C-alpha positions as YAML, in Angstrom:
chain: A
units: angstrom
residues:
- id: 1
  name: MET
  ca: [29.02, 8.01, 17.21]
- id: 2
  name: GLN
  ca: [31.91, 7.12, 14.38]
- id: 3
  name: SER
  ca: [31.74, 8.01, 11.00]
- id: 4
  name: ASP
  ca: [33.72, 6.00, 8.33]
- id: 5
  name: ARG
  ca: [32.00, 7.65, 5.59]
- id: 6
  name: ILE
  ca: [30.57, 11.12, 4.92]
- id: 7
  name: ASP
  ca: [28.40, 12.58, 2.11]
- id: 8
  name: ASP
  ca: [26.45, 16.21, 1.19]
- id: 9
  name: PHE
  ca: [23.66, 15.14, 3.60]
- id: 10
  name: GLY
  ca: [25.72, 13.71, 6.98]
- id: 11
  name: ILE
  ca: [27.01, 10.68, 7.58]
- id: 12
  name: ALA
  ca: [26.69, 8.27, 5.23]
- id: 13
  name: GLU
  ca: [28.38, 4.97, 6.82]
- id: 14
  name: GLY
  ca: [29.27, 4.59, 10.42]
- id: 15
  name: GLU
  ca: [27.96, 3.42, 14.00]
- id: 16
  name: LEU
  ca: [25.90, 5.70, 16.89]
- id: 17
  name: HIS
  ca: [27.17, 4.12, 20.25]
- id: 18
  name: CYS
  ca: [24.95, 3.64, 23.39]
- id: 19
  name: GLU
  ca: [26.96, 3.91, 26.15]
- id: 20
  name: ALA
  ca: [24.31, 3.51, 28.58]
- id: 21
  name: CYS
  ca: [23.36, 0.30, 27.06]
- id: 22
  name: ALA
  ca: [26.46, -0.60, 25.76]
- id: 23
  name: VAL
  ca: [25.18, -1.45, 22.45]
- id: 24
  name: ALA
  ca: [26.52, 0.22, 18.87]
- id: 25
  name: TYR
  ca: [23.89, 0.61, 16.11]
- id: 26
  name: SER
  ca: [24.80, 0.83, 12.02]
- id: 27
  name: ILE
  ca: [24.32, 3.56, 10.34]
- id: 28
  name: ARG
  ca: [23.88, 2.40, 6.22]
- id: 29
  name: GLY
  ca: [22.99, 4.70, 3.35]
- id: 30
  name: GLY
  ca: [22.51, 7.59, 5.65]
- id: 31
  name: ILE
  ca: [20.10, 6.00, 8.28]
- id: 32
  name: PRO
  ca: [20.93, 4.82, 11.52]
- id: 33
  name: ARG
  ca: [19.58, 0.93, 12.02]
- id: 34
  name: PHE
  ca: [17.92, 0.01, 15.47]
- id: 35
  name: VAL
  ca: [16.91, -3.37, 14.17]
- id: 36
  name: ALA
  ca: [18.66, -6.31, 12.59]
- id: 37
  name: SER
  ca: [15.62, -6.90, 10.16]
- id: 38
  name: GLU
  ca: [12.67, -6.22, 8.57]
- id: 39
  name: SER
  ca: [10.71, -8.64, 10.67]
- id: 40
  name: TYR
  ca: [7.17, -9.30, 10.00]
- id: 41
  name: SER
  ca: [7.46, -5.91, 7.65]
- id: 42
  name: SER
  ca: [9.38, -7.45, 4.70]
- id: 43
  name: SER
  ca: [6.47, -7.03, 2.49]
- id: 44
  name: PHE
  ca: [6.07, -3.28, 3.03]
- id: 45
  name: GLY
  ca: [9.78, -3.05, 2.05]
- id: 46
  name: GLU
  ca: [8.97, -5.21, -1.16]
- id: 47
  name: GLN
  ca: [6.19, -2.70, -1.98]
- id: 48
  name: TRP
  ca: [8.02, 0.52, -1.50]
- id: 49
  name: ILE
  ca: [11.26, -0.89, -3.19]
- id: 50
  name: ARG
  ca: [8.92, -1.59, -6.29]
- id: 51
  name: ALA
  ca: [6.66, 1.37, -5.99]
- id: 52
  name: GLY
  ca: [8.97, 3.84, -5.24]
- id: 53
  name: SER
  ca: [7.54, 7.33, -4.90]
- id: 54
  name: LEU
  ca: [4.25, 5.94, -6.73]
- id: 55
  name: ARG
  ca: [2.15, 8.51, -4.37]
- id: 56
  name: SER
  ca: [4.49, 11.36, -3.73]
- id: 57
  name: ASP
  ca: [2.98, 14.70, -4.79]
- id: 58
  name: SER
  ca: [6.28, 15.83, -6.22]
- id: 59
  name: GLN
  ca: [5.60, 13.11, -8.70]
- id: 60
  name: THR
  ca: [2.72, 13.15, -9.98]
- id: 61
  name: GLY
  ca: [2.33, 17.12, -9.37]
- id: 62
  name: THR
  ca: [-0.88, 16.97, -7.58]
- id: 63
  name: THR
  ca: [-1.96, 17.69, -3.89]
- id: 64
  name: TYR
  ca: [-3.70, 14.33, -3.74]
- id: 65
  name: MET
  ca: [-1.45, 13.00, -0.56]
- id: 66
  name: ARG
  ca: [-1.89, 16.33, 0.85]
- id: 67
  name: ASP
  ca: [-5.36, 16.55, 0.41]
- id: 68
  name: THR
  ca: [-5.45, 12.72, 2.18]
- id: 69
  name: VAL
  ca: [-3.36, 13.71, 5.42]
- id: 70
  name: LEU
  ca: [-5.13, 17.24, 5.82]
- id: 71
  name: GLY
  ca: [-8.41, 15.73, 5.06]
- id: 72
  name: ARG
  ca: [-7.79, 12.84, 8.14]
- id: 73
  name: THR
  ca: [-6.23, 14.40, 10.71]
- id: 74
  name: GLU
  ca: [-8.28, 18.24, 10.01]
- id: 75
  name: TRP
  ca: [-5.30, 20.18, 10.43]
- id: 76
  name: PRO
  ca: [-4.64, 23.58, 9.36]
- id: 77
  name: GLU
  ca: [-1.71, 23.61, 7.01]
- id: 78
  name: ASN
  ca: [0.69, 25.62, 9.78]
- id: 79
  name: HIS
  ca: [-0.17, 22.98, 12.52]
- id: 80
  name: LEU
  ca: [3.49, 21.28, 13.08]
- id: 81
  name: ASP
  ca: [5.00, 24.63, 12.84]
- id: 82
  name: GLY
  ca: [8.27, 24.49, 15.90]
- id: 83
  name: LYS
  ca: [7.17, 21.32, 16.94]
- id: 84
  name: LEU
  ca: [9.11, 18.14, 17.32]
- id: 85
  name: VAL
  ca: [7.16, 15.17, 15.18]
- id: 86
  name: LEU
  ca: [7.25, 11.30, 15.48]
- id: 87
  name: GLU
  ca: [6.13, 9.90, 12.21]
- id: 88
  name: CYS
  ca: [5.43, 6.25, 13.09]
- id: 89
  name: GLY
  ca: [5.63, 3.86, 9.87]
- id: 90
  name: CYS
  ca: [6.84, 6.16, 6.55]
- id: 91
  name: GLY
  ca: [6.77, 3.98, 4.24]
- id: 92
  name: ALA
  ca: [8.16, 5.47, 1.29]
- id: 93
  name: GLY
  ca: [7.87, 8.88, 2.49]
- id: 94
  name: ASP
  ca: [5.17, 9.81, 0.78]
- id: 95
  name: ASP
  ca: [3.09, 11.58, 4.18]
- id: 96
  name: THR
  ca: [6.55, 13.10, 5.15]
- id: 97
  name: ASP
  ca: [6.95, 15.19, 2.42]
- id: 98
  name: VAL
  ca: [3.58, 16.55, 3.53]
- id: 99
  name: LEU
  ca: [4.18, 17.00, 7.01]
- id: 100
  name: GLN
  ca: [7.23, 18.52, 6.66]
- id: 101
  name: SER
  ca: [5.32, 21.54, 4.66]
- id: 102
  name: LEU
  ca: [3.17, 21.81, 7.31]
- id: 103
  name: GLY
  ca: [5.43, 24.41, 9.56]
- id: 104
  name: ASN
  ca: [9.03, 24.42, 10.22]
- id: 105
  name: SER
  ca: [9.07, 21.19, 12.47]
- id: 106
  name: THR
  ca: [12.04, 18.95, 12.75]
- id: 107
  name: LEU
  ca: [10.40, 15.28, 11.72]
- id: 108
  name: ILE
  ca: [11.92, 12.00, 12.97]
- id: 109
  name: SER
  ca: [10.43, 9.02, 10.48]
- id: 110
  name: LEU
  ca: [10.54, 5.37, 11.38]
- id: 111
  name: ASP
  ca: [9.87, 2.20, 9.82]
- id: 112
  name: LEU
  ca: [10.56, -1.39, 10.23]
- id: 113
  name: SER
  ca: [10.83, -2.38, 6.79]
- id: 114
  name: ALA
  ca: [13.82, -1.59, 4.01]
- id: 115
  name: SER
  ca: [11.48, 1.28, 2.80]
- id: 116
  name: VAL
  ca: [13.28, 3.48, 4.68]
- id: 117
  name: LYS
  ca: [15.76, 3.34, 1.89]
- id: 118
  name: VAL
  ca: [13.15, 4.94, -0.60]
- id: 119
  name: ALA
  ca: [11.72, 7.41, 2.35]
- id: 120
  name: TYR
  ca: [15.59, 8.78, 2.56]
- id: 121
  name: GLU
  ca: [16.41, 9.18, -0.92]
- id: 122
  name: ASN
  ca: [12.97, 11.42, -1.05]
- id: 123
  name: THR
  ca: [13.58, 13.67, 1.57]
- id: 124
  name: LYS
  ca: [17.57, 13.50, 2.37]
- id: 125
  name: SER
  ca: [17.50, 17.25, 1.13]
- id: 126
  name: ASN
  ca: [15.88, 18.44, 4.19]
- id: 127
  name: PRO
  ca: [17.73, 18.43, 7.29]
- id: 128
  name: ASN
  ca: [14.97, 18.92, 9.29]
- id: 129
  name: VAL
  ca: [13.88, 15.50, 8.33]
- id: 130
  name: HIS
  ca: [15.64, 12.09, 9.94]
- id: 131
  name: ILE
  ca: [14.70, 8.89, 8.65]
- id: 132
  name: ILE
  ca: [15.70, 5.74, 11.39]
- id: 133
  name: GLN
  ca: [14.89, 2.26, 10.68]
- id: 134
  name: ALA
  ca: [13.28, 0.83, 14.10]
- id: 135
  name: ASP
  ca: [10.46, -1.42, 15.62]
- id: 136
  name: LEU
  ca: [7.62, 0.67, 16.61]
- id: 137
  name: SER
  ca: [7.18, -1.12, 19.71]
- id: 138
  name: ARG
  ca: [10.97, -0.24, 20.42]
- id: 139
  name: ILE
  ca: [11.12, 3.37, 19.38]
- id: 140
  name: PRO
  ca: [14.77, 4.54, 20.34]
- id: 141
  name: LEU
  ca: [13.84, 8.26, 21.76]
- id: 142
  name: ARG
  ca: [13.72, 9.80, 24.93]
- id: 143
  name: GLU
  ca: [10.47, 9.38, 26.79]
- id: 144
  name: LYS
  ca: [7.89, 12.63, 26.92]
- id: 145
  name: SER
  ca: [10.05, 14.32, 24.25]
- id: 146
  name: VAL
  ca: [8.09, 14.71, 21.12]
- id: 147
  name: ASP
  ca: [5.42, 17.26, 20.42]
- id: 148
  name: VAL
  ca: [3.22, 14.86, 17.97]
- id: 149
  name: VAL
  ca: [3.13, 11.30, 17.08]
- id: 150
  name: TYR
  ca: [2.02, 10.63, 14.23]
- id: 151
  name: CYS
  ca: [0.72, 7.19, 12.82]
- id: 152
  name: HIS
  ca: [-1.19, 6.87, 9.40]
- id: 153
  name: ARG
  ca: [-2.28, 3.38, 8.11]
- id: 154
  name: VAL
  ca: [0.41, 1.62, 10.19]
- id: 155
  name: LEU
  ca: [-1.30, 0.48, 14.11]
- id: 156
  name: GLN
  ca: [-3.51, -2.58, 12.63]
- id: 157
  name: HIS
  ca: [0.16, -3.98, 10.72]
- id: 158
  name: THR
  ca: [1.73, -4.12, 14.00]
- id: 159
  name: PRO
  ca: [1.96, -8.15, 15.92]
- id: 160
  name: ASP
  ca: [0.49, -6.29, 18.78]
- id: 161
  name: PRO
  ca: [-1.78, -3.31, 17.99]
- id: 162
  name: GLU
  ca: [-2.09, -2.47, 21.87]
- id: 163
  name: THR
  ca: [1.71, -2.62, 22.76]
- id: 164
  name: SER
  ca: [2.38, -0.31, 19.59]
- id: 165
  name: PHE
  ca: [0.08, 2.49, 20.76]
- id: 166
  name: PHE
  ca: [1.65, 2.64, 24.34]
- id: 167
  name: SER
  ca: [4.90, 2.19, 22.94]
- id: 168
  name: MET
  ca: [3.99, 5.65, 20.70]
- id: 169
  name: THR
  ca: [2.34, 7.85, 23.26]
- id: 170
  name: LYS
  ca: [5.20, 7.10, 26.23]
- id: 171
  name: HIS
  ca: [7.10, 9.41, 23.73]
- id: 172
  name: LEU
  ca: [4.61, 12.10, 24.00]
- id: 173
  name: LYS
  ca: [5.07, 15.06, 26.34]
- id: 174
  name: ASP
  ca: [2.83, 15.41, 29.06]
- id: 175
  name: ARG
  ca: [1.26, 18.93, 28.70]
- id: 176
  name: GLY
  ca: [0.19, 19.43, 24.82]
- id: 177
  name: GLY
  ca: [1.30, 16.06, 23.46]
- id: 178
  name: GLU
  ca: [-1.02, 15.42, 20.39]
- id: 179
  name: MET
  ca: [-1.45, 12.02, 18.60]
- id: 180
  name: PHE
  ca: [-3.19, 11.54, 15.43]
- id: 181
  name: LEU
  ca: [-3.99, 8.05, 14.75]
- id: 182
  name: HIS
  ca: [-5.55, 6.03, 11.87]
- id: 183
  name: CYS
  ca: [-6.68, 2.53, 11.87]
- id: 184
  name: TYR
  ca: [-8.45, 0.10, 9.95]
- id: 185
  name: ASP
  ca: [-12.23, -0.15, 11.45]
- id: 186
  name: SER
  ca: [-13.59, -3.15, 12.98]
- id: 187
  name: HIS
  ca: [-16.98, -2.11, 11.80]
- id: 188
  name: LEU
  ca: [-18.72, -4.79, 9.60]
- id: 189
  name: SER
  ca: [-19.07, -2.78, 6.38]
- id: 190
  name: SER
  ca: [-14.77, -2.83, 6.84]
- id: 191
  name: VAL
  ca: [-14.34, -5.98, 7.47]
- id: 192
  name: LEU
  ca: [-16.83, -7.60, 4.97]
- id: 193
  name: HIS
  ca: [-14.11, -6.89, 2.01]
- id: 194
  name: TRP
  ca: [-12.82, -9.36, -0.39]
- id: 195
  name: LYS
  ca: [-9.13, -9.20, 1.32]
- id: 196
  name: TYR
  ca: [-10.09, -10.76, 4.54]
- id: 197
  name: ALA
  ca: [-11.35, -13.73, 2.57]
- id: 198
  name: LEU
  ca: [-8.54, -14.25, 1.14]
- id: 199
  name: ARG
  ca: [-5.64, -13.00, 3.42]
- id: 200
  name: PRO
  ca: [-5.31, -16.22, 5.15]
- id: 201
  name: ILE
  ca: [-3.75, -17.42, 2.07]
- id: 202
  name: THR
  ca: [-2.31, -14.48, 0.33]
- id: 203
  name: LYS
  ca: [-0.25, -13.67, 3.36]
- id: 204
  name: ARG
  ca: [1.53, -16.91, 3.41]
- id: 205
  name: ILE
  ca: [2.77, -16.47, -0.29]
- id: 206
  name: ASP
  ca: [6.31, -14.87, -0.93]
- id: 207
  name: SER
  ca: [5.99, -11.31, -1.47]
- id: 208
  name: GLN
  ca: [7.65, -11.41, -4.91]
- id: 209
  name: ARG
  ca: [5.15, -14.36, -5.97]
- id: 210
  name: LEU
  ca: [2.11, -12.37, -5.09]
- id: 211
  name: PHE
  ca: [3.45, -9.40, -6.87]
- id: 212
  name: ARG
  ca: [3.63, -11.24, -9.99]
- id: 213
  name: ILE
  ca: [0.55, -12.87, -9.27]
- id: 214
  name: LEU
  ca: [-1.42, -9.84, -9.47]
- id: 215
  name: GLU
  ca: [0.57, -8.41, -12.17]
- id: 216
  name: THR
  ca: [-0.62, -11.11, -14.37]
- id: 217
  name: LEU
  ca: [-4.36, -11.30, -12.86]
- id: 218
  name: GLY
  ca: [-4.47, -7.60, -12.89]
- id: 219
  name: PRO
  ca: [-5.50, -5.92, -15.97]
- id: 220
  name: ALA
  ca: [-8.67, -8.28, -16.03]
- id: 221
  name: LEU
  ca: [-9.59, -7.88, -12.76]
- id: 222
  name: TYR
  ca: [-9.15, -4.09, -12.48]
- id: 223
  name: ARG
  ca: [-11.38, -3.52, -15.60]
- id: 224
  name: LEU
  ca: [-13.82, -5.85, -13.84]
- id: 225
  name: ALA
  ca: [-13.95, -3.97, -10.64]
- id: 226
  name: GLY
  ca: [-14.13, -0.48, -12.72]
- id: 227
  name: ALA
  ca: [-17.33, -1.84, -14.52]
- id: 228
  name: PHE
  ca: [-19.12, -2.86, -11.94]
- id: 229
  name: SER
  ca: [-18.21, 0.40, -10.01]
- id: 230
  name: ARG
  ca: [-19.87, 2.19, -12.84]
- id: 231
  name: LEU
  ca: [-22.82, 0.59, -12.87]
- id: 232
  name: PRO
  ca: [-25.69, 2.88, -12.24]
- id: 233
  name: LEU
  ca: [-27.47, 0.77, -9.79]
- id: 234
  name: LYS
  ca: [-27.95, 2.29, -6.11]
- id: 235
  name: ILE
  ca: [-30.34, 1.85, -3.01]
- id: 236
  name: GLY
  ca: [-30.20, 5.72, -1.80]
- id: 237
  name: HIS
  ca: [-26.24, 6.99, -1.98]
- id: 238
  name: VAL
  ca: [-25.12, 3.32, -1.78]
- id: 239
  name: SER
  ca: [-23.69, 1.99, -5.00]
- id: 240
  name: LEU
  ca: [-24.70, -1.69, -5.44]
- id: 241
  name: GLY
  ca: [-21.64, -2.02, -7.94]
- id: 242
  name: ARG
  ca: [-19.48, -0.85, -5.53]
- id: 243
  name: VAL
  ca: [-20.44, -3.21, -2.63]
- id: 244
  name: PHE
  ca: [-20.31, -6.43, -4.90]
- id: 245
  name: ALA
  ca: [-16.87, -5.15, -6.23]
- id: 246
  name: GLN
  ca: [-15.86, -4.94, -2.79]
- id: 247
  name: LEU
  ca: [-17.03, -8.19, -1.36]
- id: 248
  name: PHE
  ca: [-16.22, -10.35, -4.40]
- id: 249
  name: ILE
  ca: [-13.67, -8.77, -6.65]
- id: 250
  name: PRO
  ca: [-10.22, -8.31, -5.17]
- id: 251
  name: PHE
  ca: [-8.42, -5.87, -6.91]
- id: 252
  name: TYR
  ca: [-8.70, -2.37, -6.09]
- id: 253
  name: ASN
  ca: [-10.13, 0.51, -9.23]
- id: 254
  name: HIS
  ca: [-9.28, 4.05, -8.39]
- id: 255
  name: ASP
  ca: [-10.43, 5.24, -11.38]
- id: 256
  name: ASP
  ca: [-12.40, 7.63, -9.63]
- id: 257
  name: LEU
  ca: [-9.16, 9.58, -8.86]
- id: 258
  name: SER
  ca: [-8.92, 10.99, -12.15]
- id: 259
  name: ASP
  ca: [-12.21, 13.15, -11.34]
- id: 260
  name: ARG
  ca: [-10.41, 15.08, -8.87]
- id: 261
  name: TYR
  ca: [-6.89, 14.77, -9.99]
- id: 262
  name: PRO
  ca: [-4.91, 14.77, -13.44]
- id: 263
  name: LEU
  ca: [-3.71, 11.39, -13.18]
- id: 264
  name: SER
  ca: [-2.94, 9.34, -16.18]
- id: 265
  name: PRO
  ca: [-4.90, 5.99, -16.43]
- id: 266
  name: GLU
  ca: [-1.29, 3.97, -16.20]
- id: 267
  name: PHE
  ca: [-0.74, 5.61, -12.89]
- id: 268
  name: LEU
  ca: [-4.36, 4.54, -11.64]
- id: 269
  name: TYR
  ca: [-3.80, 1.02, -12.40]
- id: 270
  name: GLN
  ca: [-0.59, 1.12, -10.92]
- id: 271
  name: LEU
  ca: [-1.99, 2.64, -7.61]
- id: 272
  name: SER
  ca: [-4.79, 0.19, -7.41]
- id: 273
  name: LEU
  ca: [-2.10, -2.61, -7.96]
- id: 274
  name: VAL
  ca: [0.05, -1.70, -5.18]
- id: 275
  name: ASN
  ca: [-2.74, -0.87, -2.98]
- id: 276
  name: THR
  ca: [-4.16, -4.56, -3.81]
- id: 277
  name: PHE
  ca: [-0.88, -5.89, -2.66]
- id: 278
  name: ASP
  ca: [-0.97, -3.81, 0.25]
- id: 279
  name: ALA
  ca: [-4.38, -5.04, 1.37]
- id: 280
  name: LEU
  ca: [-3.06, -8.78, 0.57]
- id: 281
  name: SER
  ca: [0.69, -9.43, 1.59]
- id: 282
  name: PRO
  ca: [0.75, -8.05, 5.25]
- id: 283
  name: GLN
  ca: [1.66, -10.46, 8.05]
- id: 284
  name: HIS
  ca: [-0.72, -8.53, 10.13]
- id: 285
  name: ASP
  ca: [-4.05, -7.29, 9.70]
- id: 286
  name: HIS
  ca: [-6.16, -6.22, 13.32]
- id: 287
  name: PRO
  ca: [-8.85, -3.73, 13.09]
- id: 288
  name: LYS
  ca: [-9.96, -1.54, 16.07]
- id: 289
  name: SER
  ca: [-12.95, -0.16, 16.68]
- id: 290
  name: PRO
  ca: [-13.32, 3.65, 17.98]
- id: 291
  name: SER
  ca: [-14.48, 2.62, 21.25]
- id: 292
  name: GLN
  ca: [-11.40, 0.31, 21.50]
- id: 293
  name: LEU
  ca: [-9.08, 2.87, 20.31]
- id: 294
  name: ARG
  ca: [-10.75, 5.53, 22.69]
- id: 295
  name: ARG
  ca: [-10.39, 3.58, 25.98]
- id: 296
  name: TRP
  ca: [-6.36, 3.20, 25.19]
- id: 297
  name: PHE
  ca: [-6.01, 6.82, 25.05]
- id: 298
  name: VAL
  ca: [-8.36, 7.28, 28.40]
- id: 299
  name: ARG
  ca: [-6.02, 4.79, 29.86]
- id: 300
  name: ASP
  ca: [-2.97, 6.96, 29.30]
- id: 301
  name: GLY
  ca: [-4.45, 10.38, 30.68]
- id: 302
  name: PHE
  ca: [-5.41, 11.97, 27.53]
- id: 303
  name: ASP
  ca: [-7.58, 14.61, 28.36]
- id: 304
  name: ARG
  ca: [-9.70, 15.58, 24.80]
- id: 305
  name: ILE
  ca: [-10.14, 12.79, 22.31]
- id: 306
  name: GLU
  ca: [-11.79, 13.55, 19.13]
- id: 307
  name: LEU
  ca: [-13.18, 10.84, 16.44]
- id: 308
  name: ARG
  ca: [-12.46, 12.41, 13.07]
- id: 309
  name: GLY
  ca: [-14.09, 9.39, 11.20]
- id: 310
  name: ARG
  ca: [-14.96, 5.68, 10.63]
- id: 311
  name: ASN
  ca: [-14.16, 2.87, 7.88]
- id: 312
  name: PRO
  ca: [-10.87, 3.99, 8.62]
- id: 313
  name: VAL
  ca: [-11.06, 5.15, 12.09]
- id: 314
  name: ARG
  ca: [-9.47, 8.50, 12.31]
- id: 315
  name: MET
  ca: [-8.56, 10.19, 15.58]
- id: 316
  name: VAL
  ca: [-6.91, 13.06, 17.46]
- id: 317
  name: ALA
  ca: [-6.18, 12.82, 20.98]
- id: 318
  name: THR
  ca: [-4.49, 15.55, 23.18]
- id: 319
  name: ARG
  ca: [-2.78, 15.58, 26.68]
...
C-alpha cells in the first residue's frame, strides 16, 4: 500500500498493490477503486450525487430507512453484532447507516457507481465502515471470508443476475454464512407497471436529460398519481385508483408515508422524483421469481432458505 495523502479518516489518496496479480488499484477521495469506470451503473451515480442523503434517517429525523431494512430482513436489532458484513450495492449509504447500527460489526460496502463518494461522506466518521468502488461480478475480497452478504435493490440491475448472485455467495463462509437478498419480482402484478412500458425508451435517454424531463413533468404527474390513489374505489382491499396509477401514470407518489412519518410535502415529492428516475433510468432491470432464486440458493449449498415476502421478492438463506 502506498499513501500519497492522509487525512483524519485514513488514506485519502494513494494505491493498493496486489502482489499476486501485479496490479495497482488507486485510492481516490478515501475510496479504494477496483474499476476504471461506472460502466452500466452511471445512472445511479447521477441519481445519488443529485439526491445525496435524501433518504437517510439522520437527515429526515425519522426511522423510515431503519424500519424498511428491519421490516424486509426481519432481523432483530442486534443481528449483525460481531460479524463481518458485505453490503453489495450501497448507493448513497442509506442502508449502510442502518446496518452499522445493528450491532458492533465490520461493514464492507461496495458500489460500481460514483455514488460511493456520497456513501463515503455519509459514513467516513465510522471506522468500522469501509466503502469501496467495485463490480459485483468481481468482488475484491477473499472467498469464504464474510459472515453476512446483504443485497438490497441491486441484483436485478446487473447485466447477468445469475453471475452476480454466485459472485456474492462465494464470499460467504461455508458454515453459518447468511445472505439477505431483495430482487424485483417477475409476478404479473409487478411487471404490469408503467416503468416496463417506458423503459425501452427512457433507458436510452441521457441521464441528465431524463432527470430534466422528469423535473418538468413531475409536479403535474405527481398530483395526478396522488389524486387517483386517493379515489375511494375498491374491490375488496384493492384500490382501483392505485391500480390505474400503477398502470398508466408514470410517476410515483409517496404521500402515504406522511401517515407514518413526519415528512414534509417537499421531501415526499423529491423522494417520488428520485424513485421515478430510479425506475426509468437503469440500463438493466431483470425481475426474478422466488422459485428461480431458490434454485440458485439450492445449487450453492444453502440449507435453510426462507421467503419473507413478494413484490418485491425478499429472501434470507443460511448455509
